[in-house]
N, C-alpha and C positions, 0 to 999 in steps of 0.2 A: 585584837586585830593583828593579824600576822604581818610582819615586815619582810619585804624582799630586798636583798642586797644585789646591786648591779655591778658586775666586774667588767672593766674596760678591755676591749679586744684589740686596741691599737698596738700595744707592744707585740702581740702575736703577729699581726699583719706586717708590722715593720720587719720582724725577723724573717718572715716568708719572703718579703720583697728583697731583702738583702741577700738571702740565700739564692734566689733566682738570678739576681744580678751576678753573683759570683759564678754560678753555673754557666751563665751566658758568656762571661768573659773567658772561662775555661774552654768552652766549645769553640768560640770564635778564634781563640789562640790556637787550638788544635787544628782547625780548618786552615787557618792562615799558615801554620807550620807545614801542613801537607802541601798546600798550593805553592807556597814560597820555597819550601825546602825541596819538594819533589817536582812539582810542575815547573818550578823555576829552572830546573835542569834543562827543560826544553828551550827556554830563552837563552840559556848560557852555553848552548852548543852552537858554535859558529860554523857556517858553510860559506865558501867563497870560490868563485870560478876565476881563472886568469889564463891568459895566453900571450906568449911573446911573438906569435906569428900573425901575420895579416891574413884574414879569411878571404880566400878567393874561390868563386864557384868552380868546382871540379878539381881543386887542388887540396890534398889532405893536409891537415894541420893538427897540432897538439893542443889539447885543452886540459888544464890542470884544476882539480878540485882539492881545496884545502879544508880539512876537518879539524876543529879546535875544541877541546873539552875544557870549558871554563867553570864547570859546575862545582869543582872541588870534590867530586865523588866519582866512583868507578862506574863506567858505562859497560853493561854486559850485553851479550847476544846481539852485538851491533851488526847490521847488514846494510849494504848500499845497493840501490837500484838506479840505473840511468835510463831514462826514456828519451826518445828523439822524435821530433816532428816529421811530417811526411817528406819535407824537402831536405832532410838531413840523414846521413848514413854513418853509423858508428863502425869504423873499420877494425879498431882494436879496443877491447873493453878491459876495464880494471875494476869492475864492481863485483858484487857478490858478498859472501860471508866475511866479516871482519873479526868478530869475536869480542874481546875486551878492549876498551879504550881507557887508559889510565887517567887519573886526575891530572889536569894541566897538560895532557899529551896532545900533540899535533901530528896529524897524518896527512899525506898527500896521495891522490890517485890521479893517474894520467890516462887520457883517452885520445885516440887518433880518430879524427872526424873529417868528413868531407860534405860540402854542400852540393847536393845533386840536382836540385830544382829550385832556382831562385824565384820562379813564378808561384810557388806554393804560398798559401795564406800565412803560414807560420814557419820560420826557420830557426829553431832553437832546441835546447835540451833541458831536461828537468831531472835533478838528482834528489832522491828521497833516502834519508838515513833513518832507519828504525833501530831502537835500542831500549834497554831497560835500566832503571835505577831502583834498586830494591825490588819491591813487588809491582812497581808501576811501569807501564809500557808507554813509549813516546815515539813521535816522529818529528823529523825536521826536514824541510824541503827548500829547494832553491831553484829558480828558473833562470836560464841564461839565454837571452836573445842574441843570436850571432849577427853581428853587424855585416850587412852585405856591402862588400867593397867592389872595386873594379874587377873584372874577370881576368883570368890568366891569359886570355887571348885578346889581342887588339886587332880590329879589322879595318881594312880600307877597301871599299868597293867602287870600282870604276866601270861605267857603262852608260848607255843612253837612257835618259829619263823618258823619252818618247820613242816608241817603236811602231813599226808598220806591220799590221797583221800579215802573217805568212812569210815575212822576211826574216832571215836568220840574223841574230844579233849575238854579241858576246858580252859577258860580264867577267871582269878581271877581279878576283877576290884575293887581296893581299892580307896575310896574317902574320902576327908576331907573338911569340910566347914571352910575355912581359914578366913572368914569374921567375923565381930562382930554382924551380923544380922542373924536371923533365916531364913532359906530358906524353904518356905512352898510349899506344893503340888508338890514335886519334882518327876519327872518321867524320865525314860531312854528310848530313842528310838534307836534301832539298825537297821540301814539301811544295807541291804545285797542283793546280787544277788540271783536269783532263785536257783542257784546251791548250796547255803548254806542252810542246813536244821538244824533248832534249835531243840534240844532235847525237847520232850513234857514238857511243863512247864506252869505255870499260867501267860500267857501273852496274849495280844490282837494283832491281825494282823491289821495294819492300812495302808493306802496308802504310808505312809512315812517309814514303817518298823515295826518290832516287838516292842511292847510297854509294859513296866513294870512300875507299880506305886510304888514308894519308900516311899513317905510321906514327913514329915517335917524333916529337919536336923538342929539341934541346932547349935549355934555358936561354932566353933572349935571341933565339934563332928566328929567322923569317922564312916565309915561303909564299908561293903564289899558285892560285888555282884558276883555271879558265873554264867558264861554263858557257856553252853556246846552245841556242835553241830558237824556236819560233813560236808565235802565238796564232792560234786559229781564231780570227776575229769573228767568224760566223757563230761561234758559241758565246753569244753576248751575255749569257747569264753568269759567266765566270768573272770574278774580280781579277784584273790583271796584276797579280802580286805573287811572289814566291817567298818562302821562308827558309833561311839558312840556319841549320842547327849543328854546332860542333860538339862531338861527344868524345869522351876519353874512357877507354875500357870497352869490354864486349858483353853482349847478352844483357842479363838482368843487372849486372854490376856496372853498366855503362853510366858515366856521370856527365851531366850537361855542363859544358864549358861556356857556351854562348849561343844566343838565338838572335837573329836579325831578320826583320821583315823588309823585303825590297818591293816597293810598289812601282808601277809603271803607268804611263799614259799611253793608251793604245789607239792608234789611228788605222782605219781600214785601208787595205791596199787598193790603189786605183786600177790594178789589173785583177778583176774579180773573177771568182770561180764559184759556181753554185751546183750542188748535187740534188737532183730530184729522184726519189725512189718510187717506182710504181706500186710496190707492195707495202709501203709505209715503214714503220720501225720494228715490226714483229713479223717473223716468218716461221715456217715449219721445216724441219729437216726434210730434205728431198725436194724443196721448192726450187724454182728458177727465179733469180732476182734480175730485175731490169732497172737500169739507171740512165738518166740523161745528164751529161756534164755540159753546163753552159758557161761560156767565158765572155768577158766584156772589157774592152779597153776604155777606161774612164780617165786616163792620165792626162789627156789633152795633147799628147805628142805621139808620134809613130814609134812603135816598139819593134826592134829588130830581133831576129833569131829566137822567136818564141818557141818554147817546147812545153809539152803537157804530158803528164803521166798519171796512171791509175794503178794502185797496188792493192792486191788482195791480202788482207791480214786476218789470220785465224785458220784453225784446222778444219773448219766446216766447208770451206770452198773446194770445189773440184776445178783446179786451175786449168786443166786441159779443156774444159768446156767453155772457156772465156771466148767471146766473140765481140766485135765492135764494128760500128759503121760511122765513119770510114775505118778501114783496117788500120792497125797500128804499124808504125815504121819498124818497131822491134818489140820482142817479148823476152824478158829475162825470167826463165823458168825457175831459177834458184830463188829469186825474190818475188815471183808471181806478179810481175809488174809489166804492164804494157805502156808503150810510149808513142807519142806523135810529134813529128817535127815538120819542117818545110818540105821534106821530100814527099810526104803524103798529104800535107795541107799547105799549099803554096802561099796562102795568106799569112802564114807564120813567118815568112821571110821578112815582111815588114807589115806589122799589124797596125793599120791606120787608126787614128783617134775615132772613138765611137764605134769601132768595128766589134761585131759580136758574132757568135756561132756556137756550135755544140757538137757533141758526139754521143752515140748511144752505146750502152754496154749490156750484155746479158751473160750470166754465169749461173751454173747450177750448184746446189748444195748437196753434200753427201746425205744419204738417207739414214745413216746411223750416227751415233755419238761416239767419239773416241774415249770411252771410259776405261781408265787403266787402274785407278785406285779410288778408295773411298774418299768422298769429298770432291771429286771431279764434277763440276756443275756450272751452270750459268754461261753457256756457250754463246759467242757472238760472231758475227761476220762483218768485218769493217772494211770499207772502201776508203783508202787514203789517196787523195788526188792533189796534184800541184801543177801550177802553171808558172813559168819563169821566163824572164827576159833580162839580158845584161844591160839593157837601157834603163836609166833611171831619170825621172824628171829632176829639174834643178831644185825643187822644193823638198826633196827627200834625201836624207843623208844615209845612203846604203850603197853597197857595191853591186846590187842587182835588185830587180823587182820580182817579187814572188808572192804567190798566194797558195796557202795549204788549207784544204778543207777535207774533213772526214765525215763519213756517214756510218753509223753503227746500227746494225740490225740485231735485235735480240732473238734468240731461238727459243720457241716454246718447248717445254719439256714433253715427255711422252710417258703415259702411264698405261700399263697393260694389266688386264684382269683375266683370271681363269677360274671358272666354276666347274667342279668335278664331282661326280657321284660314284659311290662304291658300295658293293655288298660285302665283299671280303676286304677288310681295311686293317691290315696289320700295322701300317704306319701310325694310325690313330689309336691303336691298341683297343679297338672296339669290336666286340663279337655281335654283329647284327643277327637278329633272329627272324624266323618266319621262312616260308617256302621260297625257293628260287630254283627254277623259273617261278615268277609270281603266279599265284593261283586265285581264281575268282572267289571273292568273298573272304579271303584269308589275309591277315595283316603281315606285312614284311617290313622290316626296318632297314634303312639305308643311311649312310653318312654323306654329308655334303661338305666339300672343301672350297673355301674362297681364298685364292692366292693372288698377291699383287706384286707387280714389278714397277718400280718408279725409276725413270732413267736420269735425266740431266738437270732437273731443277727440284728444289724443295716444293712440296705442295702442302696446302692446309685445307681444312674443312672437308677432308675425304669422307665420303658417305657411300655405302653400298646398300642396294635394296632389291628385293625380289618377292614374288607372291607364290603362295602354295596353291596348286590347283585343287578342285574338288576331290575328295577322297583321300587327301594327304593331310596329315596332322603333324604339328611340331612336337618333338619329344623333349630334347634337351640340348644345351650347349656342351660340347665335348671338351673343347680347349680353344684358347686364343693366345697368340704370341704377343699381343699388345695389352695395354692397361685397360682397354675396353673389350667388350664381347658382343656378339650379335644378340638382338632381342626380338621377341615375337609379339605382334599385335593381333589378338584373336578377332577383333572387329573387322579389320581390313585384310586379315590373313597374310600379313606382310612380315617378312623377316628383314631386319635392317641392322646395319653396323656402322656406328659413328666412330671412325678411327681418329680423325683430327689431322695432325701433322705427320707427314711421311718424308723422311730425308731423301735427298738425291742418292741414286745408286742402290737403294734398298731393294733386295730381291734380284738385283743384277750382279753385284759383286759380293753379296752376302745373303744370308737367309731372308726369305720374303716375309712380309706380314701375312699371317695366315690365321684363319678361324675355321673350326670344324663344328658342325651341329648335326643332330640326328633327326630324321623324319620317319614317319610310319605311313605306309600306303596300302589301301585295300582296293584292288581292282574290281570293276563292275563287269557284268556279262558282256556288255557291248565292246569291251576292250579286248576280247578274246582274239588271239592271233596278232595283236599289235603291241607296241611298247607303251607302257603306262607313263604318263607325264608325272614328273616329280617336282619340278621347279620351273617357274616362268623365266623369260629372259632376265638376266641379272644386269643391273646398271650401276656403274660407279661414276660419281661426280667428284671433282676436286678443283681447287683454285691454284694456278701456277703462281708461286710466290715471286718469281723473277719477272715475269711479263704481265701478271695480273689476269691472264687469259683463263677462261673456264675450260676444264678438261673433262670430256665425257667419253666413256667407253661402255660397250655392252657385250655380253657373252650369250651364246645360244642357250635355248631351253635344255633342261636335263630330263632324261627319261630312263626307263629300265633297260635301255640299250647298253648303258654303262660302258661307253667306249674308252674311258680312262682306267677301268678296272681290268688289268691284264689277265685276271683269272676267269673272266667271263668271255666265252666264245661269241662270235657274231651270230645273232639270232637267238641266243640262249635266253635273253631277257624278255621275250614275247610272252604275253599272258596266256595261261592255259586254264582249262576247267578242272 
């Protein structure tokens, strides 16, 4: 009987386990060395921001970044990038390529920064340092939130909290530069609703509001600005408030120093004035506008020496056509303003409590638009009226009683359309074929041009449409100046062109939108001696983007008469056999 000897495997397993343990320790050590020795360089590169100046909106200050290499190793290919938030502008930069940073070396970089918009969600900067240690690439970043301190300008606003609609009031704006830095190119922008009228002054109207140039303000210097105006209480939708914004610098580099909102309580004037327009709020060039101005003394006392005026504002009025009933006591041609006083309206000498009355006005509009440059659009005709008395009731703190009311009429735009037919068409670079004069039973090709002029408003949804008569077929689109081109529907025999939006003055001050397509016509015997129809009346429709009105125009039918083709003599286009 054979005997089998069994050899124990435990010593072998023990050796394998010990070997794996040693290998694991070696690998862990290597990984630890890599992350501690190399990646630890990331942790041991210190970045810190500091500034000795107080950050004030609109006032530049210096911000210093300190870079300290604590890794004990050489940093190579170092580069610094500084990014700023929306409300911060970096005026002078010191970032970019650095190169090598030695072991234990400390560097500083200085930036000149200004806070331009304290209303932004974030006002800070972020520095990112990239570098290499050996074969490893690393980044270190730090973010600095700039503390928003008090502004460089201190304001003190004096004026009435409650104002009477139509009466002129004053705001006295006192300002002081509380910083140690001169503020240069300072300007003031007053944002206001349309119902607030600024008393004529040396200011500019900008999309952001009325603009005044103040100039430079020395450190700790003071100044004063007086703003006067009136509120049209009839425009009740506007909130009675204005916003003052002080800026330093010009153009895109302008920095916001301070913004202050000034609210008011608005009371209606007891001497009321109402404008009624017979034509509503929209009119056409060439129309005659009719107004009724109604006044009413609700003050409870008699008002002496009342005067009333109406001024035409806008280039569309023909001031010489203005008439009124009763006639005015005077007319200022330079201001296009008509006035009434007690010499023509005796009741104005002493307007009794509860007294009311009115005058009527008619004035014509010019039939054309004063288009001088691209972008001239959205014309209006505004009637600005006011009624005034030096008498004030005891319960109103004002030097006179006044009501100012405006009525604005928007002018519809005008779109013109021209459909033309040609046999010889050099402008389209098309050689039309077939006999001309047209011959019975034989095909001749013609080109049709659609041209558009759009005057004083942008329009959208512009669409042109016409039908081909019997015996005429659509051949091809030759060209289009727009991104779309005419298309043909064989079922309805309709040629249409969806243009979409057309800007104001297109075709008037520059090249018109134009499309050209080709048709082929075969005259029948009954057309002999007559012109052959080529296209039905063409209709263009569009929506006025300024007034919302529908614009519709049509052009006459086209035939082989070809009156726009200067190479064709009168009568030459009649059909022959």
